[in-house]
Backbone as CSV, one residue per row, in Angstrom:
resi,resn,N_x,N_y,N_z,CA_x,CA_y,CA_z,C_x,C_y,C_z
1,MET,163.863,68.860,5.459,164.321,67.991,4.942,165.456,68.428,3.833
2,THR,165.989,67.348,3.724,167.669,68.308,2.167,166.959,67.812,1.112
3,PRO,167.289,68.040,-0.168,166.787,67.737,-1.433,167.961,66.404,-1.763
4,GLN,168.847,65.848,-0.826,169.784,65.246,-1.100,168.760,63.701,-0.415
5,ARG,167.951,63.876,0.282,167.340,62.788,0.850,165.934,62.695,0.551
6,PRO,165.509,61.949,0.110,163.590,62.109,0.057,162.923,61.760,1.154
7,ARG,161.806,62.040,1.351,160.965,62.162,2.387,160.731,60.811,2.773
8,MET,161.066,59.755,1.530,160.850,58.249,1.865,161.843,57.599,3.105
9,TYR,162.842,58.689,3.003,163.926,57.940,4.363,163.728,58.896,5.150
10,TYR,162.713,59.920,5.565,162.609,60.676,7.011,161.688,59.603,7.358
11,THR,160.678,58.949,6.631,159.471,58.212,6.981,159.836,56.838,7.647
12,ALA,161.071,56.502,6.478,161.671,55.472,7.019,162.572,55.043,8.624
13,VAL,162.998,56.295,8.600,164.016,56.706,10.001,162.771,56.865,11.396
14,PHE,161.568,57.391,10.538,160.315,57.891,12.420,159.850,55.897,12.164
15,LEU,159.992,54.989,10.992,159.168,54.031,11.393,160.216,52.734,12.115
16,HIS,161.873,53.503,12.128,162.582,52.195,12.647,162.750,52.754,13.938
17,VAL,162.798,54.162,14.226,162.706,54.841,16.145,161.922,54.248,16.461
18,SER,159.988,54.243,15.288,159.243,53.545,16.163,158.642,52.116,16.827
19,PHE,159.318,50.766,15.805,159.682,50.230,16.067,160.125,49.583,17.060
20,LYS,161.178,50.190,16.874,162.591,50.409,18.178,162.013,50.721,19.432
21,ALA,161.049,51.129,19.754,160.852,52.122,21.165,159.816,50.699,21.655
22,ILE,158.878,50.422,20.431,157.805,48.992,20.512,158.630,47.904,21.173
23,LYS,159.827,47.877,20.671,160.562,46.626,21.247,161.458,46.604,22.450
24,HIS,161.469,47.923,22.657,162.605,47.921,24.176,161.312,48.282,25.008
25,SER,160.526,49.104,24.709,159.469,49.073,26.178,157.876,48.378,26.217
26,MET,157.481,47.497,25.012,156.416,46.397,24.781,156.363,45.327,24.833
27,ALA,157.669,45.267,24.209,157.545,43.633,23.636,158.014,42.756,24.695
28,GLY,158.329,42.785,25.794,159.032,42.446,27.320,160.484,41.655,26.907
29,LYS,160.787,40.995,27.609,162.317,40.495,27.622,162.651,39.563,26.127
30,ALA,163.670,39.321,25.347,163.203,38.535,24.160,163.432,37.065,25.253
31,SER,164.302,36.660,26.285,163.807,35.510,26.818,163.035,35.005,27.279
32,ASP,162.106,35.529,27.679,160.537,34.883,28.531,159.898,34.179,27.567
33,GLY,159.365,33.483,28.399,157.938,32.361,27.525,157.064,33.098,27.419
34,LEU,157.031,34.424,28.366,155.507,35.105,28.918,154.524,35.363,27.147
35,PRO,153.282,35.315,26.998,152.802,36.395,25.668,153.644,37.649,25.910
36,CYS,153.040,37.864,24.616,153.229,39.614,23.892,152.116,40.435,24.100
37,TRP,151.873,41.053,24.311,150.701,42.256,24.732,151.551,43.536,23.896
38,LEU,151.393,43.922,22.733,151.914,44.749,21.808,150.253,45.315,22.000
39,ASP,150.570,46.642,21.643,148.900,47.767,21.576,149.013,47.313,19.844
40,SER,147.713,46.677,19.684,147.818,46.168,18.223,147.039,47.377,17.167
41,LYS,146.348,48.351,17.895,145.994,49.614,17.116,147.270,50.477,16.684
42,MET,148.013,50.659,17.585,149.520,51.418,17.224,150.234,50.644,16.194
43,LEU,150.374,49.341,16.168,151.008,48.680,15.433,150.523,48.546,13.816
44,MET,149.066,48.551,13.876,148.063,48.818,12.649,148.572,50.239,12.545
45,MET,148.583,51.310,12.458,149.083,52.706,12.132,150.143,52.384,11.910
46,LEU,151.254,52.026,12.639,152.403,51.890,11.810,152.546,51.501,11.035
47,CYS,151.976,49.975,10.238,151.904,49.239,9.485,151.450,49.524,8.341
48,GLY,150.497,50.591,9.020,149.898,50.995,7.484,150.787,52.293,6.847
49,ASP,151.857,53.196,7.775,152.622,54.034,6.883,153.678,52.779,6.752
50,LEU,153.936,51.764,6.706,155.096,51.215,6.497,154.809,50.630,4.908
51,LYS,153.802,50.686,4.751,152.565,50.270,3.406,152.862,51.116,2.696
52,ALA,152.319,52.405,3.175,152.134,53.782,2.251,153.673,53.804,2.100
53,CYS,155.116,53.920,2.458,156.544,53.713,2.007,157.083,53.111,1.119
54,ARG,156.359,51.583,1.353,156.715,50.894,0.327,155.997,50.885,-0.974
55,ASP,154.917,51.606,-0.791,154.444,51.687,-2.328,155.102,52.915,-2.923
56,GLN,155.252,54.148,-2.051,156.034,55.177,-2.404,157.295,54.767,-3.483
57,ALA,158.049,53.875,-2.509,159.507,53.490,-3.337,159.373,52.286,-4.932
58,ALA,157.812,52.449,-4.997,157.968,51.213,-6.561,159.090,51.386,-7.227
59,THR,159.597,52.340,-7.723,160.923,53.013,-8.639,161.716,52.387,-7.951
60,ARG,162.137,52.172,-6.849,163.845,51.706,-6.088,163.474,50.638,-5.820
61,ASP,164.167,49.640,-6.552,164.211,48.226,-6.402,164.720,48.042,-4.742
62,GLY,166.088,47.980,-4.522,166.352,48.008,-3.477,165.447,48.294,-1.815
63,VAL,165.009,49.276,-2.105,163.983,49.900,-1.216,162.827,49.487,-1.214
64,HIS,162.525,48.963,-2.381,161.690,48.617,-2.211,160.884,46.963,-1.294
65,GLN,162.576,46.689,-1.950,162.224,45.295,-1.329,162.377,44.683,-0.278
66,SER,163.337,45.915,0.719,163.545,46.013,1.563,162.055,46.245,2.676
67,LEU,161.327,46.928,2.232,160.342,47.636,2.786,159.183,46.281,2.668
68,GLU,159.219,45.877,1.841,158.646,44.976,1.549,158.367,43.445,2.330
69,VAL,160.020,43.278,2.667,160.023,42.305,3.637,159.772,42.999,5.510
70,ALA,159.839,44.157,5.217,159.378,44.364,6.614,157.757,44.420,6.834
71,CYS,157.291,45.418,5.711,155.255,44.745,5.482,155.072,43.280,6.309
72,ILE,155.573,42.482,5.155,155.471,40.934,5.695,155.674,40.339,7.131
73,GLU,156.876,41.190,7.635,157.016,40.687,9.209,155.753,41.397,9.867
74,CYS,155.864,42.863,9.287,154.969,43.094,10.225,153.208,42.255,10.575
75,ASP,152.935,42.159,9.029,151.757,41.518,9.094,151.524,40.158,9.721
76,ALA,152.449,39.290,9.522,153.107,38.782,10.306,152.685,38.191,12.109
77,LEU,153.143,39.526,12.612,153.125,39.990,13.806,151.722,40.751,14.044
78,LEU,151.449,41.366,13.175,149.499,41.726,13.493,148.453,40.742,13.311
79,ALA,148.942,39.328,12.732,148.042,38.451,12.768,148.429,37.602,13.895
80,ARG,149.318,37.647,14.801,149.027,36.776,15.861,149.334,37.657,17.555
81,CYS,148.757,38.925,17.097,148.823,40.210,18.453,147.335,40.391,18.518
82,PRO,147.028,40.699,19.853,148.094,40.240,20.781,147.814,39.275,21.751
83,GLY,148.823,38.922,22.293,148.497,37.999,23.011,148.662,36.541,22.331
84,GLY,148.952,36.538,21.103,148.727,34.906,20.676,150.270,34.401,20.171
85,LEU,151.793,35.542,21.020,152.691,34.689,20.593,153.979,35.056,21.547
86,ASP,154.911,34.526,21.722,155.859,34.413,23.155,156.514,35.844,22.748
87,SER,157.067,36.512,23.899,157.820,37.540,23.670,159.334,37.363,22.837
88,THR,159.911,35.968,22.910,160.925,35.485,22.149,160.397,35.558,20.299
89,LEU,158.975,35.166,20.272,158.932,35.431,18.662,158.374,36.753,18.419
90,CYS,158.105,37.437,19.657,157.273,38.886,18.999,159.053,39.835,18.941
91,HIS,159.618,39.232,19.490,161.188,39.708,19.327,161.627,39.646,17.833
92,CYS,161.765,38.064,17.658,162.267,38.050,16.339,161.341,38.966,15.327
93,HIS,160.250,39.092,15.557,159.536,39.820,14.394,159.967,40.869,14.254
94,LEU,159.715,41.576,15.555,160.199,42.806,15.714,161.897,43.253,15.139
95,ASP,162.850,42.153,15.334,164.107,42.378,14.633,164.352,42.217,13.305
96,ALA,163.418,41.269,12.625,163.437,41.091,11.254,162.686,42.843,10.690
97,ILE,161.845,43.528,11.354,161.269,44.186,10.677,162.423,45.910,11.296
98,LEU,162.901,45.745,11.945,163.895,46.963,12.027,165.263,46.315,11.225
99,GLU,165.687,45.346,11.215,166.790,44.867,10.098,166.071,45.551,8.696
100,ALA,165.182,45.093,8.128,164.607,45.170,7.045,164.566,46.774,6.397
101,LEU,164.175,47.625,7.859,164.007,49.395,7.797,165.200,49.549,7.690
102,GLN,166.101,49.355,8.394,167.753,49.812,8.202,168.298,49.147,7.201
103,ASP,168.342,48.249,6.769,168.340,48.141,5.051,167.874,49.401,4.164
104,ALA,166.622,49.392,3.803,166.276,50.804,3.361,166.759,51.939,3.807
105,ILE,166.265,52.000,4.805,167.654,53.690,5.691,168.564,53.489,4.311
106,ASP,169.384,52.387,4.988,170.653,52.499,4.004,170.863,52.719,2.747
107,ALA,170.126,52.062,2.164,169.608,52.417,0.924,169.255,53.680,0.323
108,LEU,168.488,54.271,1.019,168.142,55.749,0.872,169.566,56.871,1.321
109,THR,169.977,56.325,2.354,171.067,57.262,2.590,172.080,57.714,1.319
110,THR,172.374,56.427,0.125,173.401,56.317,-1.092,172.765,57.249,-1.753
111,VAL,173.244,58.390,-1.623,172.709,59.517,-2.497,173.335,59.038,-4.216
112,ALA,171.726,59.450,-5.019,171.531,59.107,-6.155,171.890,60.238,-7.223
113,GLU,173.154,60.295,-8.000,173.754,61.684,-8.675,172.580,62.715,-9.333
114,PRO,172.572,63.785,-8.870,171.638,64.450,-9.423,171.759,64.390,-10.646
115,ALA,170.267,64.871,-10.771,170.358,65.260,-13.085,170.788,66.112,-13.299
116,ASP,171.453,66.315,-14.225,172.236,66.644,-15.003,171.753,68.305,-15.083
117,THR,171.352,69.519,-14.354,170.877,70.800,-14.142,171.592,71.998,-14.303
118,SER,173.118,71.626,-14.921,174.357,72.253,-15.148,173.519,73.339,-16.596
119,LEU,173.152,72.689,-17.448,172.783,73.274,-18.760,172.150,74.250,-18.823
120,TRP,170.601,73.869,-17.748,169.550,75.027,-17.551,170.025,75.819,-16.428
121,ARG,170.571,75.773,-15.474,171.166,76.578,-14.317,172.236,77.959,-15.566
122,ASN,172.840,77.128,-16.325,174.143,78.080,-16.941,172.925,79.134,-18.082
123,ALA,172.074,78.572,-18.372,170.988,79.185,-19.808,170.450,80.116,-18.855
124,SER,169.759,79.680,-17.822,168.876,81.038,-16.972,169.547,81.797,-16.540
125,ARG,171.473,81.643,-15.638,172.207,82.775,-15.525,172.572,83.407,-16.927
126,TYR,172.247,83.423,-17.676,173.062,83.844,-18.978,172.035,84.839,-19.250
127,PHE,170.876,84.908,-19.371,169.044,85.054,-19.460,169.532,86.284,-18.404
128,LEU,169.172,85.681,-17.429,169.468,86.863,-15.952,170.440,87.892,-16.200
129,GLN,171.369,87.626,-16.783,172.630,88.976,-16.497,172.618,89.298,-18.036
130,ASP,171.713,89.144,-18.860,171.518,89.549,-19.785,170.276,90.452,-19.886
131,TRP,169.322,89.631,-19.086,168.403,90.918,-18.966,168.932,91.997,-18.133
132,LYS,169.939,92.182,-16.697,169.891,92.622,-16.072,170.979,93.834,-16.994
133,ARG,171.845,93.610,-17.933,172.784,94.324,-18.867,171.361,95.118,-19.592
134,HIS,170.478,94.848,-20.030,169.279,95.577,-20.612,168.640,96.548,-20.194
135,SER,168.525,96.095,-18.955,167.749,96.952,-18.165,168.214,98.051,-17.389
Protein backbone atom coordinates (compact mmCIF):
# COMPACT_ATOMS: atom_id res chain seq x y z
CA MET A 1 0.00 0.00 0.00
CA THR A 2 1.25 3.42 -0.81
CA PRO A 3 0.67 6.30 1.58
CA GLN A 4 -1.12 8.21 -1.18
CA ARG A 5 -3.89 5.60 -1.30
CA PRO A 6 -5.77 4.68 1.85
CA ARG A 7 -6.60 1.10 2.75
CA MET A 8 -10.21 1.86 1.78
CA TYR A 9 -9.08 2.18 -1.82
CA TYR A 10 -7.76 -1.38 -1.91
CA THR A 11 -10.85 -2.69 -0.14
CA ALA A 12 -13.07 -0.95 -2.69
CA VAL A 13 -11.02 -2.39 -5.56
CA PHE A 14 -11.28 -5.87 -4.02
CA LEU A 15 -15.05 -5.49 -3.67
CA HIS A 16 -15.39 -4.20 -7.23
CA VAL A 17 -13.44 -7.15 -8.62
CA SER A 18 -15.44 -9.58 -6.47
CA PHE A 19 -18.83 -8.24 -7.54
CA LYS A 20 -17.67 -8.16 -11.16
CA ALA A 21 -16.64 -11.81 -10.91
CA ILE A 22 -20.05 -12.66 -9.46
CA LYS A 23 -21.74 -10.84 -12.30
CA HIS A 24 -19.72 -12.61 -14.99
CA SER A 25 -19.68 -16.08 -13.53
CA MET A 26 -22.81 -16.67 -11.48
CA ALA A 27 -25.53 -14.23 -12.38
CA GLY A 28 -26.52 -15.81 -15.68
CA LYS A 29 -27.11 -13.76 -18.78
CA ALA A 30 -28.64 -10.32 -18.42
CA SER A 31 -31.23 -11.11 -21.07
CA ASP A 32 -32.46 -14.31 -19.37
CA GLY A 33 -35.79 -14.38 -17.68
CA LEU A 34 -34.57 -17.32 -15.63
CA PRO A 35 -34.19 -17.12 -11.86
CA CYS A 36 -30.83 -15.90 -10.66
CA TRP A 37 -29.14 -18.25 -8.19
CA LEU A 38 -26.31 -16.48 -6.43
CA ASP A 39 -24.32 -17.81 -3.49
CA SER A 40 -26.03 -15.84 -0.74
CA LYS A 41 -23.37 -16.66 1.89
CA MET A 42 -20.63 -15.19 -0.27
CA LEU A 43 -22.85 -12.21 -1.05
CA MET A 44 -23.48 -11.69 2.68
CA MET A 45 -19.73 -11.76 3.35
CA LEU A 46 -19.07 -9.18 0.63
CA CYS A 47 -21.96 -7.05 1.89
CA GLY A 48 -20.40 -7.09 5.36
CA ASP A 49 -17.06 -5.96 3.93
CA LEU A 50 -18.84 -3.30 1.91
CA LYS A 51 -20.59 -1.94 5.01
CA ALA A 52 -17.32 -1.92 6.98
CA CYS A 53 -15.66 0.02 4.15
CA ARG A 54 -18.61 2.46 4.10
CA ASP A 55 -18.31 3.00 7.84
CA GLN A 56 -14.58 3.72 7.50
CA ALA A 57 -15.38 6.36 4.89
CA ALA A 58 -17.66 8.35 7.20
CA THR A 59 -15.43 11.43 7.00
CA ARG A 60 -15.17 11.41 3.19
CA ASP A 61 -18.54 12.54 1.85
CA GLY A 62 -18.26 11.50 -1.81
CA VAL A 63 -16.80 8.12 -0.98
CA HIS A 64 -19.29 7.49 1.82
CA GLN A 65 -22.24 8.39 -0.39
CA SER A 66 -21.10 6.05 -3.18
CA LEU A 67 -20.50 3.20 -0.76
CA GLU A 68 -23.91 3.83 0.84
CA VAL A 69 -25.56 3.41 -2.57
CA ALA A 70 -23.64 0.16 -3.08
CA CYS A 71 -24.77 -1.06 0.37
CA ILE A 72 -28.41 -0.27 -0.37
CA GLU A 73 -28.24 -2.14 -3.68
CA CYS A 74 -26.47 -5.07 -2.06
CA ASP A 75 -29.11 -5.27 0.69
CA ALA A 76 -31.84 -5.17 -1.97
CA LEU A 77 -30.12 -7.99 -3.84
CA LEU A 78 -29.71 -10.05 -0.68
CA ALA A 79 -33.35 -9.54 0.28
CA ARG A 80 -34.43 -11.46 -2.81
CA CYS A 81 -31.58 -13.90 -3.10
CA PRO A 82 -31.26 -16.74 -3.93
CA GLY A 83 -33.81 -17.47 -6.57
CA GLY A 84 -36.14 -14.58 -5.78
CA LEU A 85 -35.39 -12.51 -8.85
CA ASP A 86 -34.64 -13.10 -12.47
CA SER A 87 -31.25 -12.63 -14.13
CA THR A 88 -32.22 -9.25 -15.58
CA LEU A 89 -32.98 -7.74 -12.16
CA CYS A 90 -29.95 -9.45 -10.66
CA HIS A 91 -27.74 -7.79 -13.28
CA CYS A 92 -29.40 -4.42 -12.62
CA HIS A 93 -28.52 -4.66 -8.91
CA LEU A 94 -24.98 -5.84 -9.66
CA ASP A 95 -24.50 -3.04 -12.21
CA ALA A 96 -25.65 -0.47 -9.63
CA ILE A 97 -23.23 -1.93 -7.04
CA LEU A 98 -20.37 -1.90 -9.54
CA GLU A 99 -21.10 1.67 -10.63
CA ALA A 100 -21.22 2.90 -7.03
CA LEU A 101 -17.98 1.07 -6.19
CA GLN A 102 -16.30 2.57 -9.26
CA ASP A 103 -17.42 6.03 -8.15
CA ALA A 104 -15.92 5.39 -4.72
CA ILE A 105 -12.67 4.15 -6.28
CA ASP A 106 -12.51 7.23 -8.48
CA ALA A 107 -13.06 9.47 -5.47
CA LEU A 108 -10.37 7.63 -3.52
CA THR A 109 -7.95 7.84 -6.46
CA THR A 110 -7.89 11.61 -6.35
CA VAL A 111 -5.10 12.18 -3.90
CA ALA A 112 -5.74 14.76 -1.26
CA GLU A 113 -3.01 17.25 -0.56
CA PRO A 114 -0.73 15.79 2.08
CA ALA A 115 -0.46 17.64 5.35
CA ASP A 116 2.33 20.18 5.41
CA THR A 117 5.08 18.29 7.16
CA SER A 118 7.92 20.35 5.72
CA LEU A 119 8.28 22.30 8.96
CA TRP A 120 8.66 19.10 10.95
CA ARG A 121 10.99 17.55 8.39
CA ASN A 122 13.19 20.63 8.35
CA ALA A 123 13.27 20.77 12.15
CA SER A 124 14.13 17.08 12.47
CA ARG A 125 16.80 17.39 9.77
CA TYR A 126 18.26 20.41 11.57
CA PHE A 127 18.37 18.57 14.91
CA LEU A 128 19.87 15.47 13.31
CA GLN A 129 22.62 17.48 11.60
CA ASP A 130 23.31 19.37 14.81
CA TRP A 131 23.50 16.10 16.75
CA LYS A 132 25.93 14.62 14.22
CA ARG A 133 28.07 17.73 14.39
CA HIS A 134 28.36 17.50 18.20
CA SER A 135 28.89 13.74 18.31
